[in-house]
C-alpha positions as CSV (number, residue, x, y, z in Angstrom):
1,M,8.0,20.6,-1.0
2,A,10.0,19.3,-4.0
3,E,8.6,20.5,-7.3
4,N,9.9,17.7,-9.5
5,I,8.9,14.1,-9.9
6,H,11.8,11.6,-9.7
7,A,12.8,10.3,-13.1
8,F,12.0,6.7,-12.1
9,Y,8.4,7.6,-11.1
10,E,8.0,9.8,-14.2
11,T,8.5,6.7,-16.4
12,H,5.5,5.1,-14.6
13,R,3.4,8.2,-14.4
14,D,0.9,7.4,-17.2
15,A,0.1,4.0,-15.6
16,M,-0.3,5.5,-12.1
17,E,-2.6,8.2,-13.4
18,A,-4.6,5.7,-15.3
19,A,-5.0,3.6,-12.2
20,M,-6.2,6.7,-10.3
21,R,-8.8,7.4,-12.9
22,D,-10.0,3.8,-12.6
23,R,-10.3,4.1,-8.8
24,L,-12.3,7.3,-9.1
25,D,-14.7,5.5,-11.5
26,L,-15.1,2.6,-9.1
27,A,-15.5,4.8,-6.1
28,E,-18.2,7.1,-7.6
29,A,-21.3,5.4,-6.1
30,M,-19.6,5.2,-2.7
31,L,-18.6,8.8,-2.8
32,R,-22.3,9.7,-3.3
33,E,-23.9,7.2,-0.9
34,R,-21.3,7.0,2.0
35,A,-19.4,10.2,1.8
36,H,-22.5,12.2,0.8
37,L,-20.7,14.1,-1.9
38,S,-22.5,15.4,-5.0
39,D,-19.9,17.1,-7.2
40,I,-18.2,13.9,-8.1
41,D,-16.5,15.4,-11.2
42,G,-15.1,18.2,-9.0
43,I,-13.9,15.7,-6.5
44,G,-12.2,13.8,-9.2
45,R,-10.4,16.9,-10.5
46,E,-9.3,17.7,-6.9
47,V,-7.9,14.2,-6.4
48,M,-6.0,14.2,-9.7
49,A,-4.5,17.6,-8.8
50,E,-3.5,16.3,-5.3
51,F,-2.0,13.3,-6.9
52,E,0.3,15.6,-8.9
53,I,1.5,16.9,-5.6
54,V,1.9,13.4,-4.2
55,L,4.0,12.4,-7.1
56,T,6.5,15.1,-6.2
57,Q,6.6,13.8,-2.6
58,M,7.1,10.1,-3.4
59,P,10.5,9.1,-1.9
60,Y,13.0,7.4,-4.2
61,V,14.1,4.2,-2.5
62,G,16.1,2.5,-5.3
63,G,13.7,2.2,-8.3
64,A,13.4,-1.2,-9.9
65,A,16.0,-2.7,-7.6
66,S,13.8,-2.0,-4.5
67,R,10.7,-4.1,-3.9
68,M,9.2,-1.2,-1.9
69,S,9.1,1.1,-5.0
70,D,6.1,-0.9,-6.2
71,F,4.4,-0.4,-2.9
72,F,4.7,3.4,-3.2
73,M,3.5,3.4,-6.8
74,R,0.5,1.2,-6.1
75,L,-0.6,2.9,-2.8
76,M,0.4,6.5,-2.8
77,G,-2.6,7.5,-4.9
78,F,-4.8,6.6,-1.9
79,M,-3.0,9.3,0.0
80,A,-4.3,11.8,-2.5
81,I,-7.8,10.5,-2.2
82,S,-7.6,10.6,1.6
83,R,-6.4,14.2,1.6
84,V,-9.2,15.4,-0.6
85,L,-11.9,13.6,1.2
86,R,-10.6,14.8,4.5
87,R,-10.8,18.4,3.2
88,H,-14.4,17.7,2.4
89,G,-15.2,16.6,5.9
90,V,-15.4,12.9,5.3
91,P,-14.5,11.0,8.5
92,P,-11.3,8.9,8.3
93,P,-13.1,5.6,9.0
94,V,-15.4,6.3,6.1
95,I,-12.5,7.2,3.8
96,G,-10.8,4.0,4.8
97,E,-13.9,1.9,4.0
98,I,-14.3,3.5,0.6
99,E,-10.6,3.1,-0.3
100,R,-10.6,-0.6,0.8
101,E,-13.6,-1.5,-1.3
102,T,-12.4,0.5,-4.2
103,Y,-9.0,-1.2,-4.1
104,K,-10.6,-4.6,-3.8
105,A,-12.8,-3.9,-6.9
106,Q,-9.8,-2.7,-8.8
107,L,-7.7,-5.8,-7.9
108,L,-10.4,-8.2,-8.8
109,T,-10.5,-6.9,-12.4
110,T,-7.3,-9.0,-12.8
111,P,-8.1,-12.6,-13.7
112,E,-8.2,-14.9,-10.7
113,T,-5.6,-17.3,-12.2
114,E,-3.2,-14.4,-12.6
115,R,-3.8,-13.1,-9.0
116,L,-3.4,-16.5,-7.4
117,A,-0.2,-17.2,-9.5
118,S,1.2,-14.0,-8.1
119,G,0.3,-15.1,-4.6
120,R,2.0,-18.5,-5.0
121,H,5.1,-16.8,-6.2
122,F,5.1,-14.5,-3.2
123,M,4.8,-17.4,-0.8
124,S,7.4,-19.6,-2.7
125,L,10.7,-20.6,-1.1
126,E,12.5,-18.8,-3.9
127,N,10.7,-15.5,-3.1
128,Q,11.3,-16.0,0.6
129,A,15.0,-16.2,-0.1
130,V,14.8,-12.9,-2.0
131,L,12.9,-11.3,0.9
132,R,15.6,-12.4,3.3
133,Q,18.2,-10.7,1.1
134,H,16.2,-7.5,0.9
135,A,15.6,-7.5,4.6
136,A,19.2,-8.0,5.4
137,K,20.1,-5.1,3.1
138,S,17.4,-2.8,4.5
139,V,19.0,-2.7,7.9
140,T,22.5,-1.9,6.8
141,E,23.9,1.6,7.6
142,S,24.9,2.1,3.9
143,H,21.4,1.4,2.6
144,Q,19.7,3.6,5.2
145,K,22.2,6.4,4.4
146,D,21.5,6.1,0.6
147,F,17.7,5.8,1.0
148,P,16.7,7.3,4.4
149,E,13.0,7.2,3.4
150,D,12.9,3.5,2.7
151,F,11.4,0.7,4.8
152,V,13.6,-1.2,7.3
153,Y,12.5,-4.7,8.1
154,D,13.5,-8.2,9.3
155,F,12.5,-11.5,7.8
156,V,10.8,-13.7,10.5
157,E,11.1,-17.5,10.5
158,P,8.2,-19.4,12.1
159,D,8.8,-21.2,15.4
160,T,7.5,-24.7,16.2
161,G,3.7,-24.4,16.6
162,D,3.4,-21.2,14.6
163,S,0.6,-21.2,12.0
164,F,2.2,-18.8,9.6
165,E,4.7,-19.7,6.9
166,F,6.9,-16.6,7.3
167,G,6.7,-13.1,8.5
168,I,8.2,-9.6,8.1
169,N,8.7,-7.1,10.9
170,Y,8.7,-3.6,9.5
171,K,10.8,-1.5,11.9
172,A,10.6,1.7,9.9
173,C,7.9,2.5,7.3
174,G,8.2,4.8,4.3
175,F,4.6,5.8,4.4
176,C,4.9,6.7,8.1
177,K,7.9,8.9,7.4
178,L,6.0,10.7,4.6
179,A,2.8,11.1,6.6
180,A,4.8,12.6,9.5
181,R,6.4,15.1,7.1
182,H,3.2,16.2,5.4
183,G,0.7,16.1,8.2
184,D,-1.1,12.9,7.2
185,K,-0.9,10.8,10.4
186,D,-4.7,10.8,10.8
187,I,-5.3,9.2,7.4
188,L,-2.2,6.9,7.6
189,P,-4.2,3.9,9.0
190,N,-6.2,3.9,5.7
191,I,-3.1,3.0,3.9
192,C,-2.3,0.2,6.4
193,G,-5.8,-1.3,5.8
194,L,-5.1,-1.8,2.2
195,D,-2.5,-4.5,2.9
196,F,-5.2,-7.0,3.9
197,V,-7.1,-6.4,0.7
198,A,-4.0,-6.7,-1.5
199,Y,-2.9,-10.0,0.0
200,A,-6.3,-11.6,0.1
201,A,-6.8,-10.9,-3.6
202,R,-3.8,-13.1,-4.2
203,G,-4.9,-15.9,-2.0
204,I,-2.7,-14.9,1.0
205,R,-3.8,-14.6,4.6
206,L,-2.2,-11.6,6.3
207,E,-2.3,-11.5,10.1
208,R,-1.1,-8.4,11.9
209,T,-1.6,-7.4,15.5
210,Q,0.2,-4.0,15.6
211,T,1.5,-1.2,13.4
212,L,4.0,1.5,13.5
213,A,1.2,3.9,12.6
214,G,-0.6,2.8,15.7
215,G,2.4,3.5,17.9
216,A,3.9,0.1,18.1
217,S,7.6,-0.6,17.8
218,H,7.1,-2.5,14.5
219,C,4.4,-3.9,12.1
220,D,4.2,-7.6,12.5
221,F,3.2,-9.1,9.2
222,R,2.5,-12.9,9.2
223,F,1.7,-14.7,6.0
224,S,0.0,-18.0,5.2
225,R,-2.1,-19.4,2.4
226,L,-5.9,-18.9,2.3
227,A,-8.1,-22.0,2.1
228,P,-9.6,-22.5,-1.4
229,D,-13.1,-21.4,-0.3
230,R,-11.6,-18.2,1.1
231,K,-9.8,-17.5,-2.2
232,A,-13.0,-17.8,-4.1
233,A,-14.6,-15.3,-1.8
234,S,-11.8,-12.7,-2.3
């Protein structure tokens, strides 16, 4: 295992650690009631210690130039939570439920106007053009050689009759690669489940019928806009 944190992640370390502490606070009641844990302070210390390990394991995929760097920084902390709760005998489905509800509560602390504006930007034609560029770059031999732990994906245009606005097929997943390397395949679906929470909070409907973590050839992300009443319920 690498002992050092990549310089790019080191610059964001304080923010990531603060987000982890917020998550632990939000999860406290669920850890008591659903995971049946009593030493919450001790669990918190274990999670933060595990997060220090996770930080050394986070693959560098291009820093600010890569859209996937943000995915790693936002979601890798849940790998630390999953590992600790697994060690305490909490079943993976319960871990996933706690993490989804915790992440939703954290995301909803951001004002709705800001969240929905972020969603509109993601769905915009301008951003779709950027996603096409990133997708085309991800499949190149040179990019995969420079960043072997990165995601590899195709941009998907809707056909006549499709209900989604655009899609992404992830053919290789950075989280899957990391999970395979560190023995986390059983808790990997918990990370996958966070995608639905993240997009719904921004007024985006994600449809997905299969995942690499579940043994499929690719993850089929399909995006459309949530109806106004569904946004209000997010």
